[in-house]
C-alpha positions as CSV (number, residue, x, y, z in Angstrom):
1,X,116.9,63.2,148.2
2,X,113.5,63.3,146.5
3,X,114.2,59.8,145.0
4,X,114.9,58.5,148.5
5,X,111.7,60.1,149.9
6,X,109.7,58.6,147.1
7,X,111.1,55.1,147.8
8,X,110.4,55.5,151.5
9,X,106.7,56.4,151.0
10,X,106.4,53.6,148.4
11,X,107.8,51.0,150.8
12,X,105.5,52.2,153.7
13,X,102.4,52.1,151.4
14,X,103.2,48.6,150.1
15,X,102.4,47.3,153.6
16,X,99.1,49.0,153.7
17,X,95.8,47.7,152.2
18,X,94.5,49.5,149.1
19,X,92.4,52.7,149.8
20,X,93.8,53.0,153.3
21,X,96.5,55.5,152.3
22,X,96.5,58.7,154.4
23,X,96.5,62.3,153.1
24,X,100.1,62.5,154.3
25,X,101.0,59.5,152.1
26,X,99.4,61.3,149.1
27,X,101.2,64.5,149.8
28,X,104.6,62.8,150.3
29,X,104.2,60.8,147.1
30,X,103.1,63.8,145.1
31,X,105.9,66.2,146.3
32,X,108.7,63.5,146.0
33,X,107.5,62.3,142.6
34,X,107.1,65.7,141.1
35,X,110.6,66.7,142.4
36,X,112.1,63.6,140.8
37,X,110.7,64.7,137.4
38,X,111.9,68.3,137.8
39,X,115.4,67.1,138.9
40,X,115.8,64.8,135.9
41,X,115.3,61.4,137.7
42,X,112.6,60.3,135.4
43,X,114.3,57.0,134.5
44,X,114.3,55.9,138.2
45,X,110.7,57.1,138.5
46,X,109.8,55.0,135.5
47,X,111.3,52.0,137.1
48,X,109.2,52.6,140.3
49,X,106.0,53.2,138.4
50,X,106.4,50.0,136.3
51,X,107.2,47.8,139.3
52,X,104.4,45.2,139.6
53,X,104.5,45.6,143.4
54,X,103.6,49.3,143.2
55,X,100.6,49.2,140.8
56,X,97.9,49.7,143.5
57,X,99.8,52.7,144.8
58,X,100.3,54.1,141.3
59,X,96.6,53.5,140.5
60,X,95.5,55.6,143.5
61,X,98.2,58.3,143.5
62,X,99.8,58.4,140.1
63,X,97.6,61.0,138.5
64,X,99.2,63.6,140.8
65,X,102.3,63.4,138.7
66,X,100.6,64.8,135.6
67,X,101.5,68.5,135.9
68,X,105.4,68.1,135.6
69,X,105.0,65.3,133.1
70,X,102.9,67.4,130.8
71,X,105.3,70.3,131.1
72,X,108.1,68.0,129.9
73,X,106.0,66.7,127.0
74,X,105.2,70.3,125.9
75,X,108.8,71.4,125.9
76,X,109.8,68.4,123.7
77,X,113.6,69.1,123.7
78,X,114.0,67.9,127.3
79,X,116.4,64.9,127.5
80,X,114.1,63.1,129.8
81,X,111.2,63.2,127.3
82,X,111.2,59.4,126.4
83,X,111.1,58.4,130.1
84,X,108.5,61.0,131.0
85,X,106.4,59.9,128.0
86,X,106.6,56.3,129.2
87,X,105.5,57.3,132.7
88,X,102.7,59.4,131.3
89,X,101.4,56.6,129.1
90,X,101.5,54.1,131.9
91,X,99.5,56.4,134.2
92,X,96.8,56.7,131.4
93,X,96.6,52.9,131.4
94,X,96.4,52.2,135.1
95,X,95.1,55.2,137.0
96,X,91.5,55.8,137.8
97,X,89.7,57.5,134.9
98,X,87.9,60.0,137.1
99,X,91.1,61.4,138.6
100,X,92.9,61.3,135.3
101,X,90.2,63.2,133.6
102,X,90.3,66.0,136.1
103,X,94.1,66.1,136.0
104,X,94.3,66.2,132.2
105,X,91.6,68.9,131.9
106,X,93.5,71.0,134.5
107,X,96.6,70.8,132.4
108,X,94.6,71.8,129.3
109,X,93.6,75.1,130.8
110,X,95.9,78.0,129.8
111,X,95.5,81.7,129.5
112,X,98.4,82.0,127.0
113,X,97.2,81.2,123.4
114,X,100.8,80.4,122.5
115,X,100.7,77.2,124.6
116,X,97.1,76.3,123.8
117,X,97.7,74.6,120.5
118,X,100.5,72.4,121.8
119,X,98.5,71.4,124.9
120,X,95.6,70.3,122.7
121,X,98.1,68.4,120.5
122,X,99.6,66.6,123.4
123,X,96.4,65.9,125.5
124,X,93.6,65.1,123.0
125,X,94.7,61.6,122.2
126,X,95.1,60.5,125.8
127,X,91.8,62.1,126.6
128,X,90.1,60.2,123.9
129,X,91.6,56.9,125.1
130,X,90.6,57.7,128.7
131,X,87.0,58.6,127.8
132,X,86.6,55.2,126.0
133,X,87.6,53.5,129.3
134,X,85.3,55.4,131.6
135,X,81.8,54.2,132.6
136,X,80.2,57.6,132.6
137,X,81.3,58.3,129.1
138,X,78.6,60.9,128.2
139,X,79.1,63.2,131.2
140,X,82.9,62.9,131.0
141,X,82.8,63.7,127.3
142,X,80.7,66.8,128.1
143,X,83.3,68.0,130.6
144,X,86.1,67.4,128.2
145,X,84.4,69.1,125.3
146,X,83.6,72.2,127.4
147,X,87.3,72.5,128.3
148,X,88.6,71.8,124.9
149,X,86.3,74.2,123.1
150,X,87.1,76.9,125.7
151,X,90.8,76.6,124.8
152,X,90.2,76.3,121.1
153,X,88.2,79.5,120.9
154,X,91.2,81.4,122.4
155,X,93.3,80.8,119.3
156,X,93.4,83.7,116.7
157,X,91.6,83.0,113.4
158,X,93.5,83.5,110.1
159,X,92.6,86.6,108.2
160,X,94.3,85.9,104.9
161,X,94.5,82.9,102.6
162,X,98.3,82.7,103.3
163,X,97.8,82.6,107.0
164,X,95.3,79.8,106.7
165,X,97.5,77.9,104.2
166,X,100.5,78.2,106.5
167,X,98.4,77.6,109.6
168,X,100.3,80.3,111.4
169,X,98.1,80.1,114.5
170,X,97.9,76.3,114.5
171,X,94.1,76.6,114.4
172,X,93.8,74.3,111.4
173,X,95.9,71.6,113.2
174,X,93.8,71.9,116.4
175,X,90.5,71.7,114.4
176,X,91.7,68.6,112.6
177,X,92.7,67.0,115.9
178,X,89.4,67.9,117.5
179,X,87.6,66.3,114.6
180,X,89.6,63.1,115.1
181,X,88.9,63.3,118.8
182,X,85.1,63.4,118.5
183,X,84.9,61.0,115.6
184,X,84.6,57.7,117.5
185,X,82.0,59.2,119.8
186,X,80.0,60.5,116.8
187,X,80.0,57.0,115.3
188,X,78.9,55.5,118.6
189,X,76.1,58.0,119.0
190,X,74.9,57.3,115.4
191,X,75.0,53.6,116.1
192,X,73.1,53.9,119.3
193,X,70.5,56.1,117.6
194,X,69.9,53.5,114.8
195,X,69.8,50.6,117.3
196,X,67.4,52.5,119.6
197,X,65.1,53.3,116.6
198,X,65.0,49.7,115.5
199,X,64.2,48.5,119.0
200,X,61.5,51.1,119.4
201,X,59.9,50.1,116.1
202,X,59.9,46.4,117.1
203,X,58.0,47.4,120.3
204,X,55.5,49.5,118.3
205,X,56.8,52.8,119.6
206,X,59.1,55.5,118.2
207,X,62.0,57.0,120.2
208,X,61.3,60.6,121.4
209,X,64.5,61.4,123.3
210,X,68.2,61.7,122.3
211,X,70.8,59.6,124.1
212,X,73.2,61.2,126.5
213,X,76.2,60.9,124.3
214,X,74.6,62.7,121.3
215,X,73.4,65.4,123.7
216,X,76.9,66.1,124.9
217,X,78.3,66.0,121.4
218,X,76.0,68.9,120.5
219,X,78.3,71.1,122.6
220,X,80.4,71.3,119.5
221,X,77.7,73.7,118.2
222,X,79.4,76.3,120.4
223,X,82.3,76.3,117.9
224,X,79.9,77.6,115.2
225,X,79.1,80.8,117.1
226,X,82.3,81.3,119.0
227,X,84.9,80.4,116.4
228,X,83.7,79.6,112.9
229,X,81.4,82.7,112.9
230,X,84.6,84.8,112.7
231,X,86.3,82.7,110.0
232,X,86.2,83.6,106.3
233,X,86.3,80.2,104.7
234,X,88.0,79.9,101.4
235,X,86.4,78.0,98.5
236,X,88.1,75.0,96.8
237,X,89.5,77.1,94.0
238,X,91.2,79.5,96.3
239,X,92.4,77.0,98.9
240,X,92.1,73.3,97.9
241,X,93.1,72.0,101.3
242,X,91.4,73.7,104.2
243,X,91.3,72.1,107.7
244,X,88.9,74.8,108.8
245,X,86.5,74.0,106.0
246,X,86.8,70.3,106.7
247,X,86.2,71.0,110.4
248,X,83.1,73.0,109.6
249,X,81.8,70.0,107.6
250,X,82.5,67.6,110.4
251,X,80.6,69.7,112.9
252,X,77.6,69.9,110.6
253,X,77.6,66.2,109.8
254,X,77.1,65.4,113.5
255,X,73.3,66.0,113.3
256,X,70.5,65.8,110.9
257,X,70.6,69.2,109.3
258,X,66.9,69.8,108.6
259,X,66.0,68.7,112.1
260,X,68.8,70.8,113.5
261,X,67.6,74.0,111.9
262,X,63.9,73.4,112.5
263,X,64.2,72.2,116.1
264,X,65.4,75.1,118.3
265,X,65.6,73.1,121.5
266,X,66.0,69.4,122.4
267,X,63.2,68.0,124.4
268,X,63.8,67.9,128.2
269,X,65.3,64.6,129.3
270,X,65.1,63.5,132.9
271,X,68.8,62.9,133.5
272,X,70.5,64.0,136.7
273,X,72.6,67.0,136.0
274,X,71.2,67.6,132.5
275,X,70.7,71.2,131.6
276,X,68.6,72.2,128.6
277,X,70.5,75.4,128.3
278,X,73.7,73.5,127.4
279,X,72.1,72.1,124.3
280,X,70.2,75.1,123.2
281,X,71.1,76.2,119.6
282,X,72.2,79.8,119.9
283,X,71.0,82.1,117.1
284,X,74.6,82.9,116.2
285,X,75.2,79.1,115.6
286,X,72.1,78.8,113.4
287,X,73.2,81.9,111.5
288,X,76.6,80.3,111.0
289,X,75.0,77.0,109.8
290,X,72.9,79.0,107.3
291,X,76.1,80.7,106.0
292,X,78.0,77.4,105.7
293,X,75.1,75.7,103.9
294,X,73.9,78.5,101.6
295,X,77.1,80.4,100.8
296,X,79.8,77.7,101.1
297,X,77.5,74.8,100.1
298,X,79.0,72.6,102.7
299,X,77.2,69.3,102.8
300,X,74.8,70.6,100.2
301,X,73.7,67.1,99.2
302,X,72.4,66.5,102.8
303,X,70.1,69.6,103.0
304,X,66.9,69.5,101.0
305,X,66.4,73.2,100.0
306,X,67.0,75.7,97.2
307,X,70.5,77.0,97.5
308,X,71.1,80.7,97.3
309,X,73.8,83.1,98.4
310,X,71.4,84.3,101.1
311,X,70.4,87.9,100.7
312,X,72.5,88.6,97.6
313,X,71.2,85.6,95.7
314,X,67.6,86.5,96.7
315,X,68.0,90.0,95.4
316,X,69.5,88.9,92.1
317,X,66.3,87.1,91.3
318,X,64.2,90.3,91.9
319,X,63.6,92.7,89.0
320,X,65.3,96.1,89.3
321,X,62.9,98.6,90.9
322,X,60.6,95.8,91.8
323,X,60.4,96.1,95.6
324,X,57.6,98.4,96.8
325,X,57.9,101.0,99.5
326,X,55.5,99.0,101.8
327,X,58.4,96.7,102.5
328,X,60.2,99.4,104.4
329,X,57.5,99.3,107.0
330,X,58.5,95.7,107.9
331,X,61.1,96.0,110.6
332,X,62.9,92.8,109.9
333,X,63.2,93.7,106.2
334,X,64.6,97.2,106.8
335,X,67.1,95.8,109.3
336,X,68.9,93.9,106.6
337,X,70.3,96.9,104.7
338,X,70.8,98.7,107.9
339,X,73.0,95.8,109.2
340,X,74.9,95.9,105.8
341,X,75.8,99.5,106.7
342,X,77.5,98.1,109.9
343,X,79.4,95.5,107.8
344,X,80.5,98.3,105.4
345,X,81.7,100.5,108.2
346,X,83.0,98.5,111.2
347,X,83.9,95.1,109.8
348,X,87.7,94.6,110.3
349,X,88.1,92.6,107.0
350,X,88.4,94.7,103.9
351,X,87.0,92.0,101.6
352,X,83.8,91.7,103.6
353,X,83.4,95.5,103.7
354,X,83.6,95.5,99.9
355,X,81.2,92.6,99.7
356,X,78.8,94.5,102.0
357,X,79.0,97.6,99.8
358,X,78.2,95.5,96.7
359,X,75.1,93.9,98.3
360,X,74.0,97.2,99.7
361,X,74.0,98.8,96.3
362,X,72.2,95.8,94.9
363,X,69.5,96.2,97.5
364,X,69.1,99.9,96.5
365,X,68.8,99.0,92.9
366,X,65.8,96.6,93.7
367,X,63.7,99.3,95.4
368,X,61.2,101.2,93.3
369,X,61.6,105.0,93.1
370,X,59.4,105.8,96.1
371,X,61.1,103.2,98.2
372,X,64.5,104.6,97.1
373,X,63.4,108.1,98.1
374,X,62.3,107.1,101.6
375,X,65.2,104.8,102.1
376,X,67.7,107.6,101.3
377,X,65.9,109.8,103.8
378,X,66.4,107.2,106.5
379,X,70.0,106.4,105.7
380,X,71.1,110.0,105.4
381,X,70.9,110.0,109.2
382,X,73.5,107.2,109.5
383,X,76.1,109.5,111.1
384,X,78.8,108.0,109.0
385,X,80.4,110.2,106.4
386,X,81.4,107.5,104.0
387,X,77.9,106.0,104.0
388,X,76.2,109.4,103.6
389,X,78.5,110.2,100.8
390,X,77.5,107.0,99.1
391,X,73.9,107.9,99.6
392,X,74.4,111.3,98.0
393,X,76.0,109.7,94.9
394,X,72.9,107.5,94.6
395,X,70.6,110.5,95.0
396,X,72.5,112.3,92.2
397,X,72.1,109.2,89.9
398,X,68.4,109.0,90.6
399,X,67.9,112.7,89.8
400,X,69.8,112.2,86.6
401,X,67.5,109.3,85.7
402,X,64.4,111.3,86.5
403,X,65.5,114.2,84.3
404,X,66.2,111.8,81.4
405,X,62.8,110.2,81.9
406,X,61.2,113.6,81.4
407,X,58.6,113.5,84.1
408,X,58.4,109.8,84.7
409,X,59.8,110.0,88.2
410,X,58.1,112.4,90.5
411,X,60.1,111.5,93.6
412,X,63.4,112.9,92.4
413,X,62.3,116.1,90.9
414,X,60.0,119.0,91.8
415,X,58.5,119.4,95.3
416,X,59.3,115.9,96.4
417,X,63.0,116.4,95.8
418,X,63.4,119.5,98.0
419,X,63.1,117.8,101.4
420,X,65.7,115.3,100.4
421,X,68.0,118.1,99.2
422,X,67.6,119.9,102.5
423,X,68.8,116.8,104.4
424,X,71.8,116.6,102.0
425,X,72.9,120.2,101.5
426,X,73.6,121.1,105.1
427,X,76.5,121.4,107.6
428,X,75.8,119.4,110.8
429,X,77.6,122.0,113.0
430,X,77.3,125.1,110.8
431,X,80.5,127.0,110.2
432,X,82.2,125.0,113.0
433,X,81.8,121.7,111.2
434,X,85.0,119.7,111.0
435,X,85.4,119.7,107.2
436,X,88.1,117.0,107.3
437,X,85.8,114.6,109.3
438,X,82.7,115.5,107.3
439,X,84.1,114.6,103.9
440,X,80.5,114.2,102.5
441,X,80.8,117.9,101.8
442,X,82.5,117.2,98.5
443,X,79.6,114.9,97.4
444,X,77.1,117.5,98.5
445,X,78.9,120.2,96.5
446,X,79.1,118.1,93.4
447,X,75.4,117.3,93.7
448,X,74.6,121.0,94.0
449,X,76.8,121.9,91.1
450,X,75.1,119.3,89.0
451,X,71.6,120.6,90.0
452,X,72.5,124.2,89.2
453,X,73.9,123.2,85.8
454,X,70.9,121.1,84.8
455,X,68.5,123.9,85.8
456,X,65.4,121.7,85.6
457,X,65.1,120.3,89.1
458,X,63.3,123.1,90.9
459,X,66.6,124.0,92.7
460,X,66.3,127.7,91.9
461,X,63.2,128.2,94.1
462,X,65.2,126.8,97.0
463,X,68.5,128.3,96.2
464,X,68.2,131.3,98.5
465,X,67.7,129.0,101.5
466,X,70.6,126.8,100.4
467,X,72.8,129.9,100.3
468,X,71.9,130.8,103.9
469,X,72.0,127.3,105.4
470,X,74.8,125.7,103.4
471,X,77.0,127.9,101.1
472,X,77.6,130.9,103.3
473,X,78.3,128.8,106.5
474,X,80.6,126.7,104.3
475,X,82.5,129.7,103.1
476,X,83.0,130.8,106.7
477,X,84.0,127.3,107.8
478,X,86.6,127.1,105.0
479,X,88.2,130.4,106.0
480,X,88.2,129.4,109.7
481,X,89.7,126.0,109.0
482,X,92.3,127.3,106.6
483,X,93.4,130.0,109.1
484,X,93.7,127.4,111.9
485,X,95.7,125.0,109.9
486,X,98.0,127.6,108.4
487,X,98.8,128.9,111.9
488,X,99.4,125.3,113.0
489,X,101.7,124.7,110.0
490,X,103.7,127.9,110.8
491,X,104.1,126.8,114.5
492,X,105.2,123.3,113.5
493,X,107.8,124.6,111.1
494,X,109.2,126.9,113.7
495,X,109.4,124.0,116.2
496,X,111.2,121.9,113.6
497,X,113.9,124.6,113.2
498,X,114.3,124.7,117.0
499,X,114.6,121.0,117.3
500,X,117.1,120.8,114.4
501,X,119.5,122.8,116.5
502,X,119.3,120.4,119.4
503,X,121.7,117.5,119.3
504,X,123.1,114.7,121.4
505,X,126.9,114.6,120.9
506,X,127.3,114.9,117.1
507,X,123.9,113.3,116.4
508,X,120.8,115.3,115.6
509,X,117.5,114.2,117.1
510,X,115.2,112.5,114.6
511,X,112.4,114.8,113.3
512,X,110.3,112.1,111.5
513,X,107.2,112.9,113.6
514,X,107.4,116.6,112.8
515,X,107.8,116.0,109.0
516,X,104.8,113.7,109.1
517,X,102.8,116.3,110.9
518,X,103.7,118.9,108.3
519,X,102.6,116.6,105.5
520,X,99.3,116.1,107.2
521,X,98.8,119.8,107.6
522,X,99.6,120.4,103.9
523,X,97.2,117.6,103.0
524,X,94.4,119.3,105.0
525,X,95.1,122.7,103.4
526,X,94.9,121.0,100.0
527,X,91.5,119.5,100.9
528,X,90.2,123.0,101.8
529,X,91.5,124.2,98.4
530,X,89.5,121.4,96.6
531,X,86.4,122.2,98.6
532,X,86.7,125.9,97.8
533,X,87.3,125.3,94.1
534,X,84.0,123.6,93.8
535,X,82.3,126.2,96.0
536,X,83.7,129.0,93.8
537,X,82.4,127.2,90.7
538,X,78.9,127.0,92.2
539,X,79.0,130.7,93.1
540,X,80.0,131.6,89.6
541,X,77.1,129.5,88.1
542,X,74.6,131.1,90.5
543,X,75.9,134.6,89.6
């Protein structure tokens, strides 16, 4: 039925002049043609499409057949794949580039990441061929890149070397195909730039604007901030073949790197529809460039500067205890270790958290003693128990160094030390502090035990206050917490006995959740015992 309808509309349109087809003709051709594909009549459709008498009709209307054709190409196992592929390729050859571009980009848009990679694989090559045929190449390329990058950034990024090596999310494949897609346009833009520069020199003037094609290619900069910023690139020793690393290099090579970093915005060009915002270099992209250059040394031979591993490499060159306290008054300087705290605490990748901790400690080591003292006071208010515990360990180490120096460090002994101790030896919510959440309590107790044993820190003049604000509330808190968890443990065990008697047929209901709960309660009680054991030792030392 659909094949007959298609033949009828074709015969009627053959008698009409080109561009005089009605909207009804378009609708009938579209519905009948799509139905032929869906019903498996692609061979007959191919015959109609290739018929020399029908080329004007196909040229005007054929692009409407793209949606069902692309669906067949994506499924691959369809028996009509060869015929549909032949129809698709013929449409790319004869249809009007403008309509084809719109049709292909519509087929590229998906909300499901599972189909994104395959769509890019199928459509990038015909898009590249199509763009090379179009007269408005630059603006068409800009449209295509915006759509392609939007889809590419939907793909998950690999978190492990194995995931990247196996390309489990097809991100590496898509990045390689995108590199191949833009390569001829990059080469053309570079050729135009050289030719334009030579022409300008011959006329006694230098070019001051970028051509349209190069401007549109700069949209690939979006990948730096939206995709590559979240990728942990592996070095050559870890992963010799890395499509993501190659892709990052191909993006960087598209512009002169020194000019790219030092020129935050292209000069305005008077081109209809041109928006400066589209070629602005986002700060995130520039940060990603710096990381790729300075840390991974991508295209190192193209960038004339001293290479360091950014902050870490800069710190390594500084003498220990060589950074003065005045630097903490510089907001941008202080923000670096503060941002490292965020990396250490909220970054989802364990290796980056560990790296952040290493660099964070390195930055502490480079401060002089007064700077360390004031830095610890600032960071003690981080409201993150792990970070505060780490700070307390550093405070203990500095006190130990001060005592060994015998008076050489006034900031971690005597009167200066007491305000720092008051910020450390305290419970944020008094006796009601959640001791399991506030695990810095163990570090605080170990520090206090150390101070009492050393007996040379001035702690005894402050001890009566510490007993009132820290030790006594802690004792009450331990008793309250232990009583609560022991009661919860008793209730849970009783519930387990009750549930064990309930069965379905001859099968007992599983009690895995109850067992896990009991283990957690035992673990909490063990933690309270550990805290109390240190507390008792301190009380004995004080007595």
